[in-house]
N, C-alpha and C positions, 0 to 999 in steps of 0.2 A: 852345558859348553858340551861336559864329558862324553854326553848321550847326543849331542847332535855331530859328534865328531867322528862317536863309532858309527853312526848311521852311516855317515858319508864313508868311512873306509870300507864299510858292510857293502855299497851301493859300487864304490868302484872294485871292489874286490869280485860284484857279480861280473860286472859289465870284461874286466878282462877275460875274464872263464867263457863269457861268451864271448867274445874277437877271438879267443882260441878256437873256441871250438870250432868258429866258422871258417875261421883259416886252414885248422885241418880235415873241416869237407871238402871244403875248396882243391887244397894240397890233393888227398885220396880222389877226386874226381878230374883231376890234369890226371895223375897219374894211371886210373880207369882209360881214359881218352890215349896217351900217349903206347898205352899197352895197345889198345887197337890199332894207333897208327902201326906201329910195329911189325903187331899183326899182321898186318895189309902189306905190308913191303913184302914177308914172305911168302903170301900166298898171291902165285903168279896169275896175271889172267892168263885166263882160260883161250882167248884168242895169238895169245901170244908162247903155247905150250909147244915143245914140238908133236908133227902129223902123229907118233906112235901114244904119244899120253892123251893126246887129245883125243884119238880113237877112243884110247880105252877108258875115257872120260865118258866119251856118247854113250859107250856100247851102255854105262850104269847110270845112265842121265840118258831116255830116250828121248827128249824136250831138248839139250842142250847145243845139239847142231841148228835146229830151228830157230834157237835163243839168241845162239852169235851170230848169225845169220843174218836177222831183225835186227839185231845190236849192229852189228857192223854198218845196216843200209841204212839204220838212224843217220848214224854220224859221218858216211858220204853226204848224205840229203841237208845236209843241217839241222835235223829232226832232234835238240836240246832234251825230250820227252820222252824219246825213243818210242817204238810201234809198240798195243797192244798185242799180245801172241793169243791166236785163235787155237783153240782146243772143240778136238769133237764134244760135241753132247755138251758145250757149256757155253751157249751164244753170249756174243759179247753185246753190253748196251755199250754204248763212245758217244762222250759227250758232243753232242750234235755240230758244236763248232770247232770241233778238232780238226785239224785237215788231213783227207780223206774219211771220215769217220764212217761215210757210206759204203765205199770200199771194203773196208776194214770188216765192218759189221757184214757183209757179204759174203767172205772167206768162210767155208765152210758149209755154204746153206744151200740151200736149191732157193726156188726163185717165192715159192709158198712158206713154205718155213721162216723167211724174211719177211712175207709180208702180215703173216700172223704176230712176228714179232714187234712189229712196229707198227701197227695195229690191235692193240691187245681189247677193243673197243666192240670190238666184231667179231661175234662167233663162226665159225663155220657153215652152221646152218641159214642165215642169214639174219642171224638175231644180233639188235647192237643194242651194246648196255649205257644205259641210260643215268642211271646213277649209284653208289657202290659205297656202303660206310659200317661200318663195326656194331652190333651189336651186343650189349654188356651183357644181357639177359638171356640172350641165346648165345655167345660164347661163339659166336660165327659173325662171318662175311655177308652183310644183305645185297644181294644184285636185284637192279630192277630193268626188265629188259625191256624191251620192245620188238613183237617179232616180224616175218616180212609184210605179215596182213596188216599191222598195225595195231595187235593187239598188246597191250602193257600188264604181265606178267612179273614173279618175283622167285628169288630163288635163295637156298644158303650155302655158304662153302663152310666147313667147320674147321681150324685150324686151331690147334690147341696146344702145338706147340711146334717146338724146330729144329727138329729132327732132319726135316729132309734141307734145310738150310746148314745146317753142319755137315749133314754128307755131300754136298754138294760145294760146300768150301772146303773139303777135303779134295777131293776131286779137283777142281780148279789150282790146285799147289802145284800142278805138273808146270805151271806157266812160269814157276817163279823159281835162281837158283839158287847156290847161297853163298856163291861170291856176291848176288847183288845186295842180299839182307846182311851179309857181312857189312860190306860198304857203309850202308842203312846205319844198319847199328854204331859205328864205328861212327858217324855225323850226333846220331843219337846225344851220344856218350857226352860230347861234347856240349849238349843245350839242358842237361840234365845235372842236377845236383846227385851229388853220390848216391845219399837214399833211394831218390826217385828211380837214378838208373840199374842198381839193387833190387829196387821191386819187380823193376820191367823183367829184370833176366828173372827171377824166382817167379813172379804169377802170371806176367806176360800183361803187367799194367799198373799205373802210376794217376796219385792225385796231386791234381796242379789248382789254386785258389786265383780265380782274375782280380788282380789288382783293380781293373774296372767296374766290375759287378760285385763282385763280392761270390763271384756263382762259384762252386769247386767240382770241375773236370776230371772223372775219371776215363785215362783214356786207355783204353785197351785193346790188344794185339788181335786183328779178326774180328771183331765185333762194332758194334755202334759205340762211339763217346756218348757217358754219361754226364749231364748236367744236371747237378742237382743243390740244393741249396740244405742248410740248419738255421730249423726255426724250433722256436719253443717248442714245449710238451702240453699234452691236452689240458686242459684246465681241473676237470677233476683230476687231475693228478697229484699224488702227495708230493711228490720232488718235482717241481718245477728243473727237465733235463730236456736239454734244445736235441731233438729228433731230426732226422736224415728224411727230405722231401723229394722226390724224383720230378726233374721239371719234366723230362722228355729224352728219348736217346736219338744224338746226330748223329746221320748218315752220309757220309760224303766220301766219292771216291772222283779226288782230280779228274781224271781221264779216261776210264771206262772200269765197268764191273762185268763177273759174270753172272747170268741171269740169277735169277733164284738161291742166289750165295751172298754170301758177305765180304766173297774173295773179291780183288782191286785188280789193274791188271800191273799195278807196280807192286812189287813186293809187300808182306804185310807192314815192316816195321818204317815202306818211306812213306804209306800210308798214312801211319803216328804221325808223324814228319808233320806232315802238310796238314792234320787237326792242330796239331801243338801249334806251331808256328801263326796258321793263320788267325787263330785264336787268341794269339798275343800280340799282334801286327791288328785284326780286325776285327774285333769280337763278333760285331753290328753283322759284318759278310758273313764271317763263320754258320752264323743260324738263317742267314737271307738262302743260302748255296745250299746247306745241309737240307739233305727230308729229317723230318723232327717225329721220330714215331715215339708214338704214345707206350709208357711202361707195360703195359697189361699186353701190348701185341706180340707175337713171333718175333716180328722183325728188328725189335729191339734187343731179344737175345739176353735176358732178364729171369 
């Protein structure tokens, strides 16, 4: 009886300690969110700045004038998601169902370049792509095409790393404003636990396990979300330990993205919020809407 009472006492103490830790984590997370809200109150809207300060801002950020004009126009027209900002040299690929998608894609592009972007299957010399797949042995994309005379041929396109996608992502960062990213961080702070939010601020990524499927998701800033599972170790290993197995990389931009990059039309943390809320709300829809890149492809960002 004494042993049983002692075990019950220890169990109650552990439960109390666990409850206290959980309350402390929620309290700290709340402090973070309150801190961001206070910071947001002090961060004046760029559209509300005096003319001289707004001019100074636009001198340092050459895209601030266009960004603020697009935001004001979208508010006047009731477009809650705003308008994607065109950037020279970074073609926009917009969700076809988005209002005025074709007109927005055409901004800054001549008819020839726009036709090439919308019809990637057509070569400039009249060749038509019939199929494309990745060859693990050759570490390249294999293209099969038919020329204008009806002859079928094939070729390789080697892509051994993602350095060009990183370069294009860096160039597309002109589309975002610090003000918009700060508001997105404020909202994300309210959706995550303290440890998750700290990880995101310090590393640009955080981990969350789906209660529905048991899949672990690595949400990463300016990279596709990694879906992974923990499986038992190899049968020939001495110790059976869990190993991480990457299922795929889920790439999704709700409105638009800049071609050849990981940059979306929305600021980076807004894309993180979209991935997180869709995974929590409708995980199956998240998988259906996202492009699923194998881990070995450069597009996966691994």
